[in-house]
N, CA, C and O atoms as a GROMACS GRO file, in nm:
protein
  312
    1MET      N    1  -0.522  -3.763  -0.697
    1MET     CA    2  -0.577  -3.676  -0.914
    1MET      C    3  -0.402  -3.659  -0.952
    1MET      O    4  -0.290  -3.665  -0.901
    2ASP      N    5  -0.471  -3.635  -1.074
    2ASP     CA    6  -0.260  -3.696  -1.120
    2ASP      C    7  -0.227  -3.547  -1.192
    2ASP      O    8  -0.324  -3.480  -1.226
    3ALA      N    9  -0.099  -3.496  -1.214
    3ALA     CA   10  -0.033  -3.462  -1.273
    3ALA      C   11  -0.136  -3.350  -1.386
    3ALA      O   12  -0.131  -3.228  -1.396
    4ARG      N   13  -0.221  -3.452  -1.458
    4ARG     CA   14  -0.282  -3.415  -1.634
    4ARG      C   15  -0.368  -3.322  -1.584
    4ARG      O   16  -0.343  -3.207  -1.620
    5VAL      N   17  -0.474  -3.339  -1.501
    5VAL     CA   18  -0.586  -3.322  -1.445
    5VAL      C   19  -0.530  -3.180  -1.375
    5VAL      O   20  -0.559  -3.102  -1.467
    6ARG      N   21  -0.495  -3.132  -1.316
    6ARG     CA   22  -0.391  -3.063  -1.230
    6ARG      C   23  -0.373  -2.887  -1.337
    6ARG      O   24  -0.404  -2.771  -1.308
    7SER      N   25  -0.307  -2.952  -1.464
    7SER     CA   26  -0.326  -2.888  -1.549
    7SER      C   27  -0.334  -2.802  -1.634
    7SER      O   28  -0.278  -2.700  -1.675
    8SER      N   29  -0.492  -2.927  -1.666
    8SER     CA   30  -0.653  -2.856  -1.715
    8SER      C   31  -0.660  -2.748  -1.730
    8SER      O   32  -0.629  -2.668  -1.642
    9PRO      N   33  -0.704  -2.714  -1.847
    9PRO     CA   34  -0.783  -2.520  -1.820
    9PRO      C   35  -0.867  -2.539  -1.790
    9PRO      O   36  -0.929  -2.450  -1.732
   10GLU      N   37  -0.940  -2.697  -1.813
   10GLU     CA   38  -1.090  -2.662  -1.718
   10GLU      C   39  -1.045  -2.642  -1.543
   10GLU      O   40  -1.100  -2.559  -1.471
   11TYR      N   41  -0.912  -2.757  -1.486
   11TYR     CA   42  -0.927  -2.737  -1.353
   11TYR      C   43  -0.852  -2.588  -1.333
   11TYR      O   44  -0.820  -2.576  -1.215
   12PHE      N   45  -0.824  -2.499  -1.392
   12PHE     CA   46  -0.762  -2.358  -1.359
   12PHE      C   47  -0.879  -2.270  -1.344
   12PHE      O   48  -0.870  -2.177  -1.264
   13VAL      N   49  -1.035  -2.295  -1.443
   13VAL     CA   50  -1.102  -2.202  -1.413
   13VAL      C   51  -1.170  -2.284  -1.336
   13VAL      O   52  -1.186  -2.200  -1.247
   14SER      N   53  -1.209  -2.350  -1.306
   14SER     CA   54  -1.281  -2.422  -1.178
   14SER      C   55  -1.212  -2.332  -1.068
   14SER      O   56  -1.285  -2.258  -1.002
   15SER      N   57  -1.070  -2.331  -1.041
   15SER     CA   58  -1.017  -2.295  -0.943
   15SER      C   59  -1.054  -2.060  -0.914
   15SER      O   60  -1.070  -1.971  -0.830
   16ILE      N   61  -1.048  -2.086  -1.029
   16ILE     CA   62  -1.040  -1.854  -1.011
   16ILE      C   63  -1.147  -1.870  -0.980
   16ILE      O   64  -1.175  -1.822  -0.871
   17ARG      N   65  -1.285  -1.957  -1.071
   17ARG     CA   66  -1.402  -1.942  -0.988
   17ARG      C   67  -1.460  -1.960  -0.856
   17ARG      O   68  -1.562  -1.908  -0.810
   18ARG      N   69  -1.311  -2.116  -0.757
   18ARG     CA   70  -1.365  -2.129  -0.563
   18ARG      C   71  -1.326  -2.005  -0.593
   18ARG      O   72  -1.435  -1.952  -0.614
   19ILE      N   73  -1.216  -1.892  -0.616
   19ILE     CA   74  -1.174  -1.748  -0.579
   19ILE      C   75  -1.258  -1.698  -0.525
   19ILE      O   76  -1.295  -1.673  -0.410
   20ALA      N   77  -1.293  -1.681  -0.642
   20ALA     CA   78  -1.375  -1.558  -0.749
   20ALA      C   79  -1.565  -1.570  -0.603
   20ALA      O   80  -1.624  -1.475  -0.550
   21LEU      N   81  -1.594  -1.706  -0.592
   21LEU     CA   82  -1.699  -1.720  -0.440
   21LEU      C   83  -1.595  -1.671  -0.323
   21LEU      O   84  -1.636  -1.593  -0.237
   22VAL      N   85  -1.478  -1.712  -0.322
   22VAL     CA   86  -1.469  -1.714  -0.207
   22VAL      C   87  -1.400  -1.555  -0.155
   22VAL      O   88  -1.392  -1.531  -0.034
   23GLY      N   89  -1.368  -1.487  -0.224
   23GLY     CA   90  -1.371  -1.314  -0.224
   23GLY      C   91  -1.506  -1.276  -0.219
   23GLY      O   92  -1.539  -1.265  -0.101
   24GLN      N   93  -1.642  -1.240  -0.328
   24GLN     CA   94  -1.754  -1.221  -0.313
   24GLN      C   95  -1.824  -1.300  -0.157
   24GLN      O   96  -1.919  -1.229  -0.123
   25ARG      N   97  -1.810  -1.392  -0.080
   25ARG     CA   98  -1.807  -1.380   0.014
   25ARG      C   99  -1.835  -1.360   0.127
   25ARG      O  100  -1.927  -1.365   0.209
   26VAL      N  101  -1.596  -1.301   0.093
   26VAL     CA  102  -1.580  -1.176   0.282
   26VAL      C  103  -1.648  -1.075   0.230
   26VAL      O  104  -1.660  -0.993   0.321
   27ILE      N  105  -1.712  -1.026   0.110
   27ILE     CA  106  -1.708  -0.912   0.100
   27ILE      C  107  -1.825  -0.850   0.073
   27ILE      O  108  -1.851  -0.739   0.028
   28ARG      N  109  -1.918  -0.978   0.121
   28ARG     CA  110  -2.077  -0.946   0.200
   28ARG      C  111  -2.059  -0.956   0.292
   28ARG      O  112  -2.113  -0.867   0.358
   29GLN      N  113  -1.967  -1.070   0.383
   29GLN     CA  114  -1.947  -1.070   0.547
   29GLN      C  115  -1.914  -0.955   0.627
   29GLN      O  116  -1.943  -0.933   0.745
   30ILE      N  117  -1.815  -0.852   0.502
   30ILE     CA  118  -1.757  -0.706   0.533
   30ILE      C  119  -1.899  -0.593   0.561
   30ILE      O  120  -1.935  -0.512   0.646
   31LYS      N  121  -1.935  -0.638   0.459
   31LYS     CA  122  -2.024  -0.543   0.410
   31LYS      C  123  -2.199  -0.577   0.554
   31LYS      O  124  -2.280  -0.496   0.599
   32ARG      N  125  -2.189  -0.693   0.572
   32ARG     CA  126  -2.291  -0.635   0.667
   32ARG      C  127  -2.280  -0.606   0.847
   32ARG      O  128  -2.372  -0.584   0.926
   33ASP      N  129  -2.085  -0.617   0.881
   33ASP     CA  130  -2.024  -0.539   0.987
   33ASP      C  131  -2.068  -0.477   0.956
   33ASP      O  132  -2.122  -0.497   0.848
   34ARG      N  133  -2.085  -0.339   1.026
   34ARG     CA  134  -2.081  -0.163   0.987
   34ARG      C  135  -1.958  -0.176   1.108
   34ARG      O  136  -1.936  -0.068   1.163
   35ARG      N  137  -1.888  -0.276   1.151
   35ARG     CA  138  -1.779  -0.245   1.218
   35ARG      C  139  -1.648  -0.211   1.240
   35ARG      O  140  -1.577  -0.126   1.292
   36THR      N  141  -1.645  -0.342   1.160
   36THR     CA  142  -1.528  -0.343   0.991
   36THR      C  143  -1.522  -0.246   0.996
   36THR      O  144  -1.454  -0.176   1.072
   37ILE      N  145  -1.669  -0.186   0.827
   37ILE     CA  146  -1.609  -0.144   0.818
   37ILE      C  147  -1.607   0.038   0.864
   37ILE      O  148  -1.614   0.133   0.786
   38ALA      N  149  -1.597   0.042   1.001
   38ALA     CA  150  -1.585   0.170   1.028
   38ALA      C  151  -1.424   0.173   1.080
   38ALA      O  152  -1.354   0.274   1.070
   39LEU      N  153  -1.368   0.014   1.148
   39LEU     CA  154  -1.228   0.002   1.122
   39LEU      C  155  -1.144   0.044   1.007
   39LEU      O  156  -1.036   0.083   0.962
   40ILE      N  157  -1.229   0.021   0.995
   40ILE     CA  158  -1.146  -0.009   0.789
   40ILE      C  159  -1.120   0.162   0.754
   40ILE      O  160  -1.028   0.210   0.689
   41VAL      N  161  -1.220   0.223   0.810
   41VAL     CA  162  -1.180   0.328   0.734
   41VAL      C  163  -1.141   0.432   0.851
   41VAL      O  164  -1.077   0.534   0.823
   42ILE      N  165  -1.182   0.401   0.989
   42ILE     CA  166  -1.138   0.473   1.094
   42ILE      C  167  -0.989   0.499   1.082
   42ILE      O  168  -0.924   0.595   1.039
   43ASN      N  169  -0.951   0.366   1.143
   43ASN     CA  170  -0.785   0.313   1.192
   43ASN      C  171  -0.764   0.426   1.087
   43ASN      O  172  -0.767   0.548   1.105
   44PRO      N  173  -0.742   0.355   0.975
   44PRO     CA  174  -0.642   0.462   0.875
   44PRO      C  175  -0.582   0.576   0.942
   44PRO      O  176  -0.472   0.600   0.992
   45VAL      N  177  -0.719   0.655   0.923
   45VAL     CA  178  -0.722   0.777   0.960
   45VAL      C  179  -0.664   0.854   1.041
   45VAL      O  180  -0.608   0.964   1.032
   46ILE      N  181  -0.694   0.748   1.158
   46ILE     CA  182  -0.655   0.815   1.259
   46ILE      C  183  -0.519   0.738   1.333
   46ILE      O  184  -0.482   0.754   1.449
   47LEU      N  185  -0.484   0.688   1.275
   47LEU     CA  186  -0.318   0.647   1.275
   47LEU      C  187  -0.255   0.749   1.202
   47LEU      O  188  -0.168   0.815   1.258
   48MET      N  189  -0.299   0.782   1.036
   48MET     CA  190  -0.242   0.901   0.992
   48MET      C  191  -0.131   1.001   1.061
   48MET      O  192  -0.010   1.020   1.070
   49ILE      N  193  -0.303   1.071   1.119
   49ILE     CA  194  -0.296   1.136   1.208
   49ILE      C  195  -0.179   1.144   1.329
   49ILE      O  196  -0.096   1.234   1.341
   50LEU      N  197  -0.190   1.061   1.388
   50LEU     CA  198  -0.076   1.039   1.483
   50LEU      C  199   0.062   1.036   1.466
   50LEU      O  200   0.145   1.082   1.544
   51PHE      N  201   0.078   0.994   1.389
   51PHE     CA  202   0.249   0.955   1.234
   51PHE      C  203   0.252   1.123   1.209
   51PHE      O  204   0.326   1.207   1.260
   52GLY      N  205   0.192   1.132   1.155
   52GLY     CA  206   0.192   1.254   1.114
   52GLY      C  207   0.210   1.416   1.229
   52GLY      O  208   0.287   1.513   1.226
   53TYR      N  209   0.106   1.379   1.310
   53TYR     CA  210   0.216   1.451   1.431
   53TYR      C  211   0.284   1.436   1.536
   53TYR      O  212   0.319   1.503   1.633
   54SER      N  213   0.298   1.307   1.487
   54SER     CA  214   0.428   1.281   1.584
   54SER      C  215   0.568   1.296   1.521
   54SER      O  216   0.664   1.323   1.593
   55LEU      N  217   0.586   1.272   1.338
   55LEU     CA  218   0.694   1.300   1.300
   55LEU      C  219   0.696   1.403   1.275
   55LEU      O  220   0.801   1.445   1.228
   56SER      N  221   0.597   1.485   1.290
   56SER     CA  222   0.614   1.686   1.269
   56SER      C  223   0.805   1.672   1.365
   56SER      O  224   0.863   1.602   1.448
   57SER      N  225   0.836   1.822   1.258
   57SER     CA  226   0.947   1.844   1.301
   57SER      C  227   0.926   1.940   1.405
   57SER      O  228   1.020   1.939   1.484
   58THR      N  229   0.790   2.064   1.448
   58THR     CA  230   0.806   2.140   1.471
   58THR      C  231   0.763   2.135   1.616
   58THR      O  232   0.647   2.108   1.647
   59LEU      N  233   0.853   2.160   1.700
   59LEU     CA  234   0.829   2.153   1.855
   59LEU      C  235   0.738   2.339   1.883
   59LEU      O  236   0.760   2.437   1.813
   60THR      N  237   0.655   2.333   1.983
   60THR     CA  238   0.597   2.460   2.028
   60THR      C  239   0.483   2.467   2.189
   60THR      O  240   0.380   2.401   2.203
   61GLY      N  241   0.563   2.598   2.327
   61GLY     CA  242   0.511   2.538   2.374
   61GLY      C  243   0.591   2.430   2.495
   61GLY      O  244   0.529   2.375   2.586
   62ILE      N  245   0.744   2.416   2.471
   62ILE     CA  246   0.774   2.265   2.560
   62ILE      C  247   0.902   2.446   2.638
   62ILE      O  248   0.971   2.535   2.589
   63ASN      N  249   0.874   2.417   2.724
   63ASN     CA  250   0.982   2.478   2.790
   63ASN      C  251   1.095   2.384   2.843
   63ASN      O  252   1.071   2.271   2.885
   64LEU      N  253   1.255   2.456   2.835
   64LEU     CA  254   1.382   2.351   2.845
   64LEU      C  255   1.432   2.389   2.997
   64LEU      O  256   1.412   2.493   3.060
   65GLY      N  257   1.444   2.370   3.003
   65GLY     CA  258   1.608   2.390   3.117
   65GLY      C  259   1.724   2.284   3.139
   65GLY      O  260   1.749   2.165   3.121
   66ILE      N  261   1.754   2.343   3.166
   66ILE     CA  262   1.911   2.248   3.243
   66ILE      C  263   1.965   2.335   3.377
   66ILE      O  264   1.945   2.456   3.389
   67VAL      N  265   2.028   2.263   3.463
   67VAL     CA  266   2.012   2.210   3.576
   67VAL      C  267   2.178   2.142   3.589
   67VAL      O  268   2.196   2.021   3.593
   68GLU      N  269   2.279   2.232   3.594
   68GLU     CA  270   2.419   2.135   3.668
   68GLU      C  271   2.452   2.159   3.770
   68GLU      O  272   2.475   2.256   3.842
   69LEU      N  273   2.456   1.985   3.772
   69LEU     CA  274   2.508   2.023   3.935
   69LEU      C  275   2.620   1.968   4.008
   69LEU      O  276   2.642   1.896   4.105
   70ASP      N  277   2.671   2.025   3.932
   70ASP     CA  278   2.806   1.899   3.886
   70ASP      C  279   2.948   2.069   3.906
   70ASP      O  280   2.958   2.159   3.823
   71ASP      N  281   3.030   2.057   4.037
   71ASP     CA  282   3.091   2.179   4.028
   71ASP      C  283   3.259   2.057   4.030
   71ASP      O  284   3.355   2.071   4.106
   72GLY      N  285   3.250   1.992   3.965
   72GLY     CA  286   3.394   1.943   3.882
   72GLY      C  287   3.463   1.995   3.846
   72GLY      O  288   3.480   2.116   3.838
   73MET      N  289   3.514   1.918   3.819
   73MET     CA  290   3.764   1.964   3.763
   73MET      C  291   3.691   2.008   3.607
   73MET      O  292   3.744   2.084   3.526
   74PHE      N  293   3.571   1.947   3.593
   74PHE     CA  294   3.556   2.018   3.350
   74PHE      C  295   3.437   2.130   3.374
   74PHE      O  296   3.369   2.142   3.272
   75ASN      N  297   3.401   2.206   3.474
   75ASN     CA  298   3.321   2.263   3.441
   75ASN      C  299   3.367   2.398   3.419
   75ASN      O  300   3.456   2.441   3.493
   76ASN      N  301   3.344   2.434   3.375
   76ASN     CA  302   3.394   2.563   3.237
   76ASN      C  303   3.343   2.696   3.261
   76ASN      O  304   3.377   2.782   3.180
   77GLN      N  305   3.245   2.742   3.388
   77GLN     CA  306   3.204   2.870   3.493
   77GLN      C  307   3.331   2.863   3.538
   77GLN      O  308   3.406   2.768   3.559
   78SER      N  309   3.345   3.015   3.555
   78SER     CA  310   3.555   3.044   3.686
   78SER      C  311   3.476   3.090   3.760
   78SER      O  312   3.511   3.134   3.869
   0.00000   0.00000   0.00000
């Protein structure tokens, strides 16, 4: 195929038509597969909840204790 054929409007239209047909086929396959639809919808929701919870700066119900076992030279307690 030479450059004149590739640059012709007919080649461009046929390429767009071919891309549209492949897109329609993919959409048809996704519509038939309920698991894929569920993953497309549910996964982002779950990830948004997890990231929102993990990136929030409020911490509640956490008990924190510090144990100092070193009685070395730099201990501030007298």
